[in-house]
C-alpha positions in Angstrom: 92.7 -80.4 -43.3 91.9 -77.3 -41.3 92.4 -73.7 -41.6 94.2 -73.2 -38.7 94.7 -75.8 -35.5 95.7 -74.5 -32.4 97.7 -77.8 -31.3 98.4 -79.6 -28.2 97.1 -76.8 -25.7 95.6 -77.3 -22.6 92.1 -76.2 -23.6 89.9 -74.6 -20.8 86.6 -74.8 -23.0 84.7 -71.7 -21.2 81.6 -73.7 -20.7 82.3 -74.2 -16.6 81.6 -77.8 -16.8 84.7 -79.8 -18.4 87.8 -79.6 -16.8 91.0 -78.7 -18.7 92.0 -81.2 -20.9 94.8 -81.3 -23.5 93.6 -81.2 -27.2 93.6 -80.0 -30.7 91.3 -77.2 -31.9 90.5 -77.6 -35.6 89.0 -73.9 -37.3 87.7 -74.2 -40.8 86.7 -70.1 -42.0 85.2 -68.8 -38.8 83.7 -71.8 -36.6 85.6 -74.3 -34.7 84.9 -78.0 -36.6 86.6 -80.3 -34.0 88.2 -80.5 -30.6 90.1 -83.9 -30.9 92.9 -85.4 -28.5 95.9 -83.9 -29.0 98.3 -84.9 -31.7 95.5 -85.7 -34.1 94.4 -82.7 -36.4 96.8 -81.2 -38.8 96.3 -78.2 -41.2 96.9 -74.9 -43.2 98.7 -73.2 -40.2 99.6 -74.3 -37.2 99.7 -72.5 -33.7 101.6 -75.0 -31.5 100.3 -74.2 -27.9 102.8 -76.7 -26.2 102.6 -75.9 -22.5 100.2 -73.3 -22.9 96.2 -72.8 -22.2 93.4 -72.1 -25.1 90.7 -70.5 -24.0 87.4 -68.9 -25.5 88.2 -64.8 -26.0 87.3 -63.2 -23.4 83.9 -60.7 -23.4 84.2 -57.3 -22.0 80.7 -56.5 -21.2 81.0 -52.8 -20.1 82.8 -50.5 -22.5 82.7 -47.0 -24.2 84.2 -47.7 -27.2 81.1 -46.2 -29.2 83.4 -43.5 -30.6 86.6 -45.1 -30.7 85.9 -47.8 -32.7 85.3 -45.2 -35.4 88.8 -44.7 -35.5 90.5 -47.3 -34.0 89.0 -51.1 -35.4 91.8 -52.4 -33.1 90.1 -51.3 -30.1 93.2 -51.3 -28.2 93.9 -51.5 -25.1 91.6 -54.3 -25.3 92.8 -56.1 -28.2 96.3 -56.7 -26.2 94.3 -58.3 -22.9 92.9 -61.6 -24.9 89.5 -59.7 -25.6 87.8 -60.7 -29.0 84.0 -59.0 -28.1 83.2 -55.7 -26.6 80.1 -54.4 -25.3 79.5 -50.7 -26.1 77.2 -48.1 -25.3 76.4 -48.6 -21.6 75.2 -46.0 -19.1 72.5 -44.6 -21.4 75.5 -43.2 -24.1 75.3 -44.2 -27.2 76.3 -42.0 -30.4 73.1 -43.2 -32.2 70.1 -42.6 -32.5 71.4 -38.7 -33.2 70.1 -35.5 -34.9 72.6 -33.5 -36.2 71.3 -30.7 -33.7 72.1 -32.6 -30.7 75.6 -34.0 -32.1 77.3 -31.1 -29.7 75.4 -32.4 -26.8 76.3 -35.7 -27.3 79.7 -34.9 -27.3 79.7 -32.5 -24.3 78.1 -35.0 -22.2 80.9 -37.6 -23.0 83.6 -34.9 -21.9 81.6 -34.4 -18.8 80.7 -37.9 -17.6 83.3 -40.2 -19.6 86.2 -38.0 -19.1 86.7 -38.1 -23.0 88.4 -35.1 -25.0 86.0 -32.8 -26.6 88.1 -32.0 -29.5 89.3 -35.7 -30.0 85.3 -36.4 -30.3 84.6 -33.3 -33.1 87.9 -34.7 -34.8 87.7 -38.3 -34.8 83.9 -38.8 -35.2 82.6 -38.8 -38.7 78.9 -38.1 -38.3 78.1 -40.2 -41.8 75.0 -41.7 -39.3 71.9 -40.6 -37.5 70.1 -43.8 -36.3 70.9 -46.9 -34.5 71.0 -49.5 -37.7 73.1 -46.7 -39.5 75.7 -46.2 -36.7 75.9 -50.5 -37.5 76.4 -50.2 -40.9 79.2 -47.3 -40.7 80.9 -49.6 -38.6 80.4 -52.7 -40.4 81.8 -50.7 -43.9 84.5 -49.5 -41.9 85.6 -52.9 -40.7 86.6 -53.8 -36.5 89.2 -55.8 -35.2 87.3 -57.2 -32.2 83.5 -58.3 -32.2 81.6 -55.2 -31.6 78.5 -55.1 -30.3 76.3 -52.1 -28.3 73.0 -51.6 -26.7 71.1 -48.1 -27.6 71.0 -45.7 -24.9 68.4 -44.1 -22.9 70.0 -40.4 -23.3 70.2 -41.0 -27.1 66.5 -41.8 -27.0 65.6 -39.0 -25.0 67.6 -36.5 -26.9 65.8 -37.3 -29.9 62.2 -37.5 -28.7 62.4 -35.0 -26.7 65.2 -32.3 -27.5 66.8 -30.1 -24.8 63.8 -30.3 -22.8 65.2 -34.2 -22.2 67.6 -32.5 -19.5 65.1 -30.8 -18.1 61.6 -32.6 -17.3 59.6 -36.3 -17.4 58.3 -37.4 -20.4 54.6 -37.4 -20.9 52.8 -40.9 -22.4 53.2 -39.6 -25.9 57.2 -39.3 -25.3 57.4 -42.4 -23.5 55.6 -44.3 -26.5 57.7 -42.3 -29.1 61.0 -43.6 -26.9 59.5 -47.2 -26.6 59.3 -47.3 -30.7 62.1 -45.7 -31.2 64.2 -48.4 -28.5 62.4 -51.3 -30.2 63.5 -50.2 -33.5 67.4 -50.2 -33.0 66.5 -53.7 -30.4 65.1 -55.0 -34.2 68.4 -54.0 -36.2 70.4 -56.0 -33.4 71.0 -54.1 -30.4 72.2 -56.3 -27.4 69.7 -53.9 -25.0 68.6 -50.8 -23.8 71.4 -49.1 -21.1 70.6 -46.2 -18.8 72.3 -44.0 -15.6 70.2 -43.3 -12.9 73.8 -41.8 -10.9 73.1 -38.9 -8.8 76.4 -37.9 -9.4 76.5 -37.3 -13.0 76.4 -34.0 -14.3 76.3 -33.8 -18.4 76.2 -30.7 -20.9 76.0 -27.4 -19.1 76.4 -29.2 -15.8 73.3 -30.6 -15.7 72.3 -33.8 -15.1 71.9 -36.3 -17.4 68.8 -36.7 -19.3 68.2 -40.7 -18.2 68.7 -39.6 -14.4 65.8 -37.6 -14.6 63.0 -40.3 -16.1 60.5 -41.0 -14.4 59.5 -44.8 -13.3 57.2 -45.4 -15.8 59.5 -44.2 -18.0 62.1 -46.5 -16.9 59.7 -49.4 -16.7 58.4 -49.0 -20.1 62.0 -49.2 -21.4 62.3 -52.4 -19.7 59.0 -53.9 -20.8 60.4 -52.9 -24.7 63.8 -54.8 -24.3 61.7 -58.3 -22.3 59.3 -58.0 -25.6 62.7 -58.3 -27.5 64.1 -60.7 -25.1 67.0 -58.3 -24.8 69.0 -57.1 -21.8 68.8 -53.5 -19.5 72.0 -52.3 -18.2 71.7 -49.1 -15.8 74.1 -47.4 -13.0 71.3 -47.1 -10.8 73.3 -45.7 -8.0 72.2 -46.6 -4.7 68.4 -46.7 -5.4 69.0 -50.1 -6.8 66.7 -52.3 -4.9 63.6 -51.7 -7.7 65.4 -53.3 -10.4 64.6 -56.4 -8.5 60.5 -56.0 -8.6 60.6 -54.5 -12.1 62.9 -57.7 -13.2 60.5 -59.9 -11.1 57.3 -58.3 -13.1 58.6 -58.1 -16.9 61.1 -60.9 -16.9 63.7 -59.0 -18.0 67.7 -60.1 -17.4 68.9 -56.8 -15.8 72.6 -55.6 -15.0 73.8 -52.9 -12.9 76.8 -51.1 -12.0 78.3 -51.7 -10.0 78.5 -54.1 -6.8 82.0 -52.7 -5.4 83.5 -52.2 -1.9 84.1 -48.9 -0.3 85.5 -47.9 3.2 83.8 -48.1 6.0 82.2 -44.8 7.1 81.2 -43.9 3.7 78.6 -41.9 4.6 78.2 -41.1 0.3 77.5 -44.8 -0.2 75.2 -47.7 0.8 77.7 -50.4 2.5 78.7 -53.0 0.1 77.2 -55.7 2.5 73.9 -54.1 2.5 73.8 -54.2 -1.4 75.0 -58.1 -1.5 72.2 -58.6 0.8 69.6 -57.2 -1.0 71.3 -58.7 -4.2 71.1 -62.0 -2.3 67.2 -61.8 -1.6 66.0 -60.7 -5.1 68.1 -63.2 -6.4 66.8 -66.0 -4.4 63.4 -64.7 -5.3 63.7 -65.7 -8.9 64.9 -62.0 -10.3 67.3 -61.8 -13.1 69.5 -58.9 -11.5 73.4 -59.3 -12.0 75.6 -56.6 -10.4 78.8 -56.6 -11.9 82.0 -57.0 -9.9 85.5 -56.1 -10.5 89.1 -58.0 -8.9 90.7 -54.5 -9.9 90.7 -51.4 -7.3 88.8 -48.3 -8.2 91.9 -45.9 -9.0 92.0 -43.2 -10.9 94.7 -40.0 -11.8 92.7 -37.4 -9.9 93.4 -33.9 -12.5 91.3 -30.9 -11.4 90.7 -29.5 -14.9 88.2 -32.9 -15.0 87.9 -33.4 -11.4 85.3 -36.4 -12.1 85.7 -37.6 -8.6 84.6 -34.9 -6.7 81.5 -34.4 -9.2 79.0 -35.2 -6.4 79.7 -32.4 -4.5 78.0 -29.1 -5.2 80.9 -27.0 -5.5 82.3 -29.5 -8.6 78.8 -29.6 -10.1 79.1 -25.4 -10.8 83.0 -26.2 -11.6 81.8 -28.3 -14.2 79.4 -26.5 -15.8 82.5 -24.2 -17.1 84.4 -24.4 -19.8 87.7 -25.7 -19.0 89.2 -22.6 -20.0 87.6 -21.0 -17.3 88.1 -23.5 -14.7 91.2 -21.9 -13.4 89.7 -18.7 -11.8 87.6 -20.8 -10.1 90.1 -22.4 -8.2 91.6 -19.0 -7.5 88.5 -17.7 -5.8 88.9 -18.2 -2.0 85.1 -17.9 -1.7 84.2 -20.7 -3.7 87.7 -22.8 -2.9 86.5 -22.7 0.7 83.1 -24.0 -0.1 84.3 -27.0 -2.0 87.2 -27.3 1.0 84.2 -27.7 3.5 82.1 -29.9 1.2 84.8 -32.8 0.9 85.6 -32.5 4.7 82.2 -33.2 5.3 82.1 -36.4 3.7 78.7 -36.5 2.6 79.6 -36.3 -1.1 82.6 -38.4 -0.9 85.3 -40.0 1.8 88.7 -38.7 0.4 91.5 -40.5 2.2 94.3 -38.0 1.1 97.1 -40.2 2.2 96.4 -42.3 -0.1 96.2 -39.7 -2.9 99.6 -39.4 -4.6 101.3 -37.0 -6.7 101.8 -39.0 -10.0 102.4 -36.1 -12.6 103.8 -32.9 -12.2 106.6 -30.4 -13.3 107.9 -30.6 -9.5 110.0 -33.7 -9.8 110.5 -33.3 -5.6 106.9 -34.0 -5.5 106.4 -37.2 -7.4 104.9 -40.1 -5.2 104.5 -38.1 -2.2 100.7 -38.1 -0.7 99.0 -35.3 -0.3 98.1 -35.7 3.4 101.9 -34.9 4.3 102.1 -32.6 1.4 99.7 -30.5 3.1 101.1 -30.7 6.7 104.7 -29.5 5.1 102.7 -26.6 2.9 100.5 -26.0 6.7 97.5 -26.1 4.1 94.3 -27.9 4.2 95.4 -31.3 1.6 92.5 -29.6 -1.1 94.3 -26.0 -0.7 97.8 -28.0 -1.1 96.1 -30.1 -3.9 94.9 -26.8 -5.7 97.9 -24.6 -5.2 100.2 -27.0 -6.6 97.6 -27.8 -9.6 97.4 -24.1 -10.3 101.4 -23.8 -10.5 101.4 -26.7 -13.1 98.5 -25.0 -15.1 96.0 -27.7 -13.7 97.9 -30.4 -15.4 99.3 -32.2 -12.3 97.8 -35.6 -12.0 97.5 -37.7 -8.9 96.9 -41.5 -8.1 93.4 -42.0 -6.4 92.3 -45.2 -4.8 88.4 -44.7 -4.8 87.6 -48.1 -3.4 87.2 -51.8 -4.0 90.6 -52.5 -2.5 89.3 -54.9 0.2 90.9 -58.1 -0.6 88.7 -59.9 1.4 85.4 -58.2 0.2 86.4 -58.2 -3.5 87.2 -61.7 -3.1 83.8 -62.4 -2.1 82.4 -60.4 -4.8 83.8 -62.3 -7.5 82.5 -65.8 -6.4 79.0 -64.0 -5.5 76.1 -66.0 -7.6 74.4 -63.9 -9.9 77.7 -61.3 -10.5 78.7 -60.5 -13.7 82.4 -59.9 -14.6 82.3 -56.0 -15.6 83.2 -52.9 -14.8 86.3 -52.1 -17.4 85.2 -49.0 -18.7 87.5 -49.5 -21.3 87.2 -46.3 -23.9 86.0 -43.9 -21.4 87.8 -41.9 -18.3 91.0 -42.5 -20.7 93.4 -39.9 -19.2 92.9 -40.8 -15.7 92.6 -44.8 -15.9 93.0 -47.9 -18.2 90.9 -51.2 -16.7 91.0 -52.8 -19.8 93.1 -55.3 -18.5 90.8 -56.3 -15.8 90.5 -60.0 -17.5 94.6 -60.5 -17.3 95.0 -59.1 -13.8 91.7 -61.5 -13.1 93.3 -64.5 -14.0 96.9 -63.7 -12.9 96.8 -62.2 -9.6 92.9 -63.7 -8.4 93.0 -66.8 -10.1 96.6 -68.6 -10.2 98.1 -66.3 -7.3 95.5 -66.1 -4.9 93.5 -69.2 -5.9 89.9 -67.2 -5.2 88.3 -70.1 -7.8 89.1 -72.8 -10.2 90.4 -72.0 -13.3 87.8 -73.5 -15.2 85.3 -71.5 -13.1 87.0 -68.4 -14.0 87.1 -68.7 -17.6 83.6 -69.1 -17.8 83.2 -66.0 -15.9 84.9 -64.4 -18.6 83.5 -66.0 -21.6 80.8 -68.6 -21.7 78.9 -66.6 -18.9 78.5 -63.2 -20.4 77.6 -64.7 -23.5 75.0 -66.2 -22.6 73.6 -63.4 -20.5 73.8 -61.3 -23.8 72.6 -64.0 -26.4 76.1 -63.9 -28.4 74.8 -67.2 -29.9 77.9 -70.0 -30.4 80.3 -67.4 -28.9 82.4 -67.7 -25.6 83.3 -71.5 -25.5 85.9 -74.1 -27.3 83.2 -76.2 -29.0 82.5 -77.6 -32.2 80.1 -75.6 -34.2 81.5 -72.4 -32.3 82.9 -69.3 -33.9 87.1 -69.3 -33.3 87.5 -66.7 -30.9 90.7 -68.2 -29.2 93.3 -67.4 -26.8 96.4 -68.9 -26.6 98.4 -67.9 -23.3 101.3 -68.8 -21.0 99.3 -68.8 -17.6 102.5 -69.8 -15.5 103.8 -66.2 -16.5 101.3 -64.1 -17.6 101.8 -60.3 -16.4 99.0 -57.2 -16.2 100.8 -54.3 -18.5 101.8 -51.0 -16.6 100.3 -48.3 -17.6 101.8 -46.0 -19.9 100.7 -42.5 -21.4 100.4 -42.1 -24.9 99.5 -39.3 -27.1 97.8 -41.0 -30.3 94.0 -39.9 -30.4 92.4 -37.5 -32.5 93.3 -33.9 -32.3 96.5 -35.0 -30.1 94.6 -36.4 -27.1 96.5 -38.5 -24.4 95.4 -41.7 -22.9 96.7 -44.4 -20.8 97.2 -47.6 -22.2 98.2 -51.2 -21.1 99.3 -52.8 -24.1 102.4 -54.8 -22.9 100.9 -57.7 -21.5 103.6 -60.2 -21.0 102.2 -63.8 -21.7 99.3 -64.0 -24.2 100.9 -65.5 -27.2 97.9 -65.8 -30.0 95.0 -64.3 -30.1 92.2 -65.5 -33.1 89.1 -63.1 -34.0 86.4 -65.5 -36.2 89.8 -67.8 -36.6 91.5 -64.8 -38.1 95.0 -63.1 -36.1 93.8 -60.3 -34.3 95.8 -57.8 -36.5 93.9 -58.8 -39.6 90.5 -56.9 -38.7 88.7 -60.7 -38.4 86.2 -58.9 -36.2 82.3 -58.6 -37.0 79.8 -56.1 -35.4 77.3 -58.3 -33.8 73.9 -57.9 -34.1 71.4 -60.0 -31.8 69.0 -60.3 -34.2 
């Protein structure tokens, strides 16, 4: 007698090897004990999966739930997508290790780079921890609804060792050694790896570059060697300077994943073309470097707000804007000299390729503007498109939001990247940019729209990409497969009717903060996390030791 039997389902086991087959899955406690012919197992609780697919819970490898997990153990909306395991702490931004005097800097950085509300963070984070181990202990005490693993972040390491000078200069050899030791301590208690951010676009507290972006190559390689010594991985946003990752991976033997290999329109002077990036990856991959770019099936679509115009942050005028408190930003938009400079920088396309005709008004007090594109509105208003956007936003006290497709909307290119060897499905960014996007539904969209409807790959391979493949990369032992002895992270879904959720804005964050969520998925019938229904907080804090 099993505790739970998932009966008569079509099992896609996540290994990528065995074909889909009808079977019963028997669970005792949190472990899959048997995968047997359909109709042969009985249990105290039986889930009838007739006509449904049974597969491992999905693993989201690129999230920023570091803060949200402290007040929302369910980790919505990922918990509505069939996700049973998330990796937090990406891009070098972790809440620990963190000394008390650096907490405000961490919050300001998350607000600037990851579009998290400072008011929400101040109210929602209970700072009962300083070390990385204490952070994990806090989560274990509170309980989690999904399995949660985390990197230790490079920016956090720099702040701990260098204080405010982490924003200003390269580290000394002694400071690099101290960071190495601090990272090793976090890895020894269960961090899945070390994350960092090298983006030239990201600005943190006070408009300064994020600390990790200032690190020397010696410092970067030291942290890569630290991860390799502990058999862990490194995650980075290297911007367009990513070729060195293949070199350092070959020297150290470390596995590295980077964000992101996505398509941008031809002629984008601010970005290396995706085909050139893929060529570099193929050459490095063929040479044996264990480097894994992250790809996604979703277009890079955001809701642009001039209060926090993250998509424009690379332009110097907007770096100046982001250095101001949010309450002071409207005055800069009214400054005609600043506005002219910002307009010229955007028009130059040296920093961004802005397609005004594809930017649609999504939220405004002026109902007649909803759904209109900025190019046509600018023509009617006899203004430059940027000036038109500013005028509309100022009338709304900067509450206007526009839907803006930044890239990855080249269907042919995306199809190629989804099947590219050595790439990982990732970059949902769940938990970050919550006011402007919600890509947590990536696994559902991938299976429904790209695998079922477009046939980009077999279902068996697709499920492996969402489950067994990331589990192997991160060393999440006995997860990511429906096999005997694996942990019982399971999804039962109706593939024929699987439908991604529409987005909706809710106001459920601490301090009344708002976010976009996708929590109305059609076709996911059951989710088990370690053998327990999703709502029962059966998740674990995963320490990869």
